[in-house]
VEXDREN-2710 file (C-alpha; in Angstrom, 1 decimal):
% VEXDREN-2710
k/r/px/py/pz
1/MET/-70.3/24.5/9.4
2/GLN/-66.8/25.8/8.2
3/GLN/-66.0/24.8/4.6
4/SER/-61.7/23.6/3.9
5/ALA/-60.0/25.0/1.9
6/VAL/-58.6/22.0/0.2
7/PRO/-61.5/20.3/-1.5
8/GLU/-61.9/16.4/-0.6
9/LEU/-60.0/14.2/-2.8
10/ALA/-61.1/11.0/-4.4
11/HIS/-58.4/8.9/-3.9
12/THR/-57.8/9.6/-0.3
13/HIS/-59.5/6.0/0.5
14/THR/-57.4/3.2/-0.9
15/ARG/-59.4/0.7/-2.6
16/PRO/-58.0/-2.6/-4.0
17/ILE/-57.8/-1.5/-7.5
18/HIS/-55.1/1.2/-6.2
19/TRP/-53.0/-1.3/-4.4
20/LEU/-53.4/-3.4/-7.9
21/ALA/-51.7/-0.1/-9.9
22/THR/-49.0/0.5/-7.5
23/ALA/-48.1/-3.2/-7.3
24/THR/-47.7/-3.2/-11.3
25/ALA/-46.1/-0.1/-11.3
26/VAL/-43.3/-1.3/-8.5
27/ALA/-43.1/-4.6/-10.7
28/GLY/-42.4/-2.9/-13.9
29/VAL/-39.8/-0.5/-12.3
30/VAL/-38.2/-3.8/-10.8
31/ALA/-37.9/-5.6/-14.1
32/LEU/-36.9/-2.6/-16.0
33/SER/-34.0/-1.9/-14.0
34/SER/-33.0/-6.0/-13.5
35/VAL/-32.2/-5.5/-17.7
36/LEU/-31.2/-2.3/-17.9
37/GLN/-27.6/-1.6/-15.8
38/PRO/-24.8/0.6/-15.8
39/ASN/-21.4/-0.9/-16.8
40/SER/-19.4/-2.0/-14.2
41/ALA/-17.2/1.0/-12.4
42/THR/-13.4/0.9/-12.1
43/ALA/-11.1/2.8/-9.4
44/ALA/-9.4/4.5/-12.2
45/GLN/-10.4/4.9/-15.8
46/THR/-8.1/5.9/-18.7
47/THR/-9.1/8.7/-21.4
48/GLY/-8.0/10.0/-24.7
49/PRO/-6.5/8.3/-27.5
50/ASP/-4.4/5.9/-25.8
51/ALA/-7.2/4.5/-23.3
52/LYS/-7.5/1.0/-25.3
53/HIS/-3.6/0.6/-25.3
54/ALA/-2.8/1.1/-21.4
55/PRO/-0.7/-1.2/-19.7
56/ALA/-2.1/-3.2/-16.7
57/ALA/-0.9/-2.0/-13.5
58/LEU/1.7/-4.5/-12.0
59/ALA/1.6/-6.1/-8.7
60/PRO/4.3/-4.6/-6.3
61/PRO/7.4/-6.8/-6.4
62/ASP/7.7/-10.3/-4.7
63/PRO/10.7/-10.2/-2.5
64/ALA/10.3/-14.2/-2.4
65/HIS/11.9/-13.9/-5.8
66/ALA/15.0/-11.6/-5.3
67/ASP/18.6/-11.6/-5.0
68/PHE/19.6/-9.7/-2.2
69/PRO/23.5/-8.4/-1.7
70/LEU/23.7/-10.1/1.8
71/GLU/26.3/-12.5/2.4
72/CYS/24.8/-15.3/4.9
73/GLY/27.2/-18.0/4.8
74/PRO/25.2/-21.3/5.3
75/VAL/22.1/-19.8/6.6
76/LYS/19.3/-18.0/4.6
77/ALA/18.4/-14.1/4.1
78/VAL/15.0/-13.8/5.5
79/VAL/12.5/-10.9/4.6
80/VAL/11.2/-10.0/8.3
81/LYS/9.1/-6.7/7.1
82/LYS/7.9/-5.2/3.9
83/ALA/6.2/-2.2/2.8
84/THR/4.7/-1.4/-0.7
85/GLY/4.1/2.1/-2.4
86/ASP/4.9/4.4/-5.6
87/LEU/8.2/6.0/-4.4
88/ASP/9.0/7.4/-7.4
89/GLY/5.8/8.7/-9.3
90/ASP/6.0/6.4/-12.3
91/ALA/2.4/4.3/-11.0
92/SER/4.5/1.2/-10.6
93/PRO/4.9/0.2/-6.8
94/GLU/8.3/-0.6/-5.4
95/THR/8.7/-3.1/-2.3
96/VAL/10.6/-1.8/0.4
97/VAL/12.0/-4.8/2.6
98/VAL/13.8/-5.6/5.5
99/VAL/16.1/-8.5/5.5
100/HIS/18.7/-10.5/7.7
101/CYS/20.7/-13.5/7.7
102/ASP/18.5/-16.2/9.6
103/ALA/21.1/-16.7/12.5
104/PRO/20.2/-19.4/15.2
105/MET/21.4/-17.0/17.9
106/GLY/22.0/-13.3/18.6
107/THR/20.2/-10.5/16.8
108/PRO/21.2/-10.4/13.1
109/PRO/21.9/-6.8/11.5
110/ASP/18.9/-5.9/9.2
111/GLY/19.4/-4.3/5.7
112/ILE/16.9/-2.2/4.1
113/TYR/16.5/-2.7/0.4
114/VAL/14.1/-1.3/-2.2
115/LEU/12.9/-3.7/-5.1
116/THR/11.4/-2.6/-8.4
117/HIS/10.8/-4.8/-11.4
118/SER/13.4/-5.4/-14.1
119/THR/12.2/-3.8/-17.2
120/GLY/10.4/-5.8/-19.3
121/THR/9.8/-8.7/-16.6
122/ALA/8.1/-9.3/-13.5
123/THR/11.4/-10.2/-11.9
124/PRO/12.2/-8.3/-8.7
125/ARG/15.4/-6.5/-8.6
126/VAL/17.6/-4.6/-5.6
127/VAL/17.7/-0.5/-6.7
128/ALA/18.6/0.7/-3.9
129/THR/20.2/-0.1/-0.2
130/LEU/18.9/2.3/2.5
131/VAL/20.6/0.7/5.4
132/ASP/23.3/-1.7/4.8
133/PRO/23.8/-4.7/7.2
134/LYS/27.4/-3.9/7.9
135/ASN/26.5/-1.3/9.9
136/SER/25.0/-3.4/12.8
137/THR/21.7/-1.8/12.8
138/THR/18.2/-3.5/13.5
139/VAL/15.2/-2.0/12.1
140/SER/11.9/-2.2/14.2
141/ASP/9.5/-0.5/12.1
142/VAL/9.5/0.2/8.2
143/ALA/6.7/2.1/6.4
144/VAL/5.7/3.6/3.1
145/ARG/3.9/6.6/3.3
146/ASP/3.3/9.7/0.9
147/ARG/6.1/8.4/-1.4
148/ALA/8.4/8.4/1.5
149/VAL/10.1/5.4/3.2
150/THR/10.2/5.6/6.7
151/ALA/12.0/3.6/9.4
152/ASP/12.7/3.0/13.0
153/LEU/16.4/2.2/13.3
154/LEU/17.9/0.7/16.8
155/SER/22.0/0.7/16.9
156/TYR/24.8/0.6/19.5
157/SER/26.2/3.7/21.2
158/SER/29.7/1.4/21.5
159/ASP/31.3/-1.7/20.8
160/ASP/30.8/-2.2/24.8
161/VAL/27.3/-2.6/24.5
162/PRO/25.9/-6.4/24.1
163/ARG/24.6/-7.2/20.4
164/CYS/21.5/-8.3/21.9
165/CYS/20.4/-5.2/23.0
166/PRO/20.7/-1.8/21.1
167/ASP/20.7/1.1/23.2
168/VAL/20.3/3.7/20.4
169/LYS/16.9/4.8/18.5
170/ASN/16.6/7.2/15.8
171/SER/14.1/7.5/13.1
172/ALA/14.9/8.2/9.5
173/LYS/13.1/9.0/6.1
174/TRP/14.2/8.3/2.5
175/GLN/12.5/10.3/-0.7
176/TRP/13.3/9.9/-4.2
177/LYS/15.0/13.2/-5.6
178/ASP/16.7/13.4/-8.7
179/GLY/17.5/10.0/-9.3
180/THR/18.8/8.9/-5.8
181/PHE/16.8/8.1/-2.4
182/ILE/17.7/11.7/0.2
183/ARG/17.8/10.5/3.6
184/SER/16.5/12.5/6.5
185/THR/15.1/12.8/9.8
186/PRO/11.3/12.8/10.1
187/ALA/9.6/15.8/11.9
188/GLY/9.0/15.0/15.9
189/ALA/12.1/11.7/15.7
190/HIS/14.1/11.8/19.0
191/SER/17.0/9.5/19.8
192/VAL/17.1/7.6/22.7
END
């Protein structure tokens, strides 16, 4: 008869006392963990001497409270698209909106405006006009990514093209540089 290299262990056969000891230990861990909880986590923690006095992040400007430089006569200006993001790197988000007059017929031209908060208040103000409605452009899409505004723009090749049916499509990109928005054509953009 060959003997095992591992001596027989006394606790390999469970008894009720083993189960009672295990249950007591688990109950103790659960009770202790419910008393000792870590502080709640935050997405961004401030450090340093000014951490207690850091300003709360503002919500993006609400276009419902903005005055747009758009003359609509008897109808109202309506926001048809919006996108938000920090365009100038100040840790406060801007709102980019596509606005046109709420015309009962036809395809009214769009304007693209950038909104920010007025100094010291939560009131939004227009700080830039990226597309002026006077250019007879329709905006099919707008987005804010990587501190840039991108848009798909529809326009007309001539005055002979019916105003319902823009026949030219372009893409545009604007980035905040040296105190102004610089327009460029995004990589991979095509005209129709």
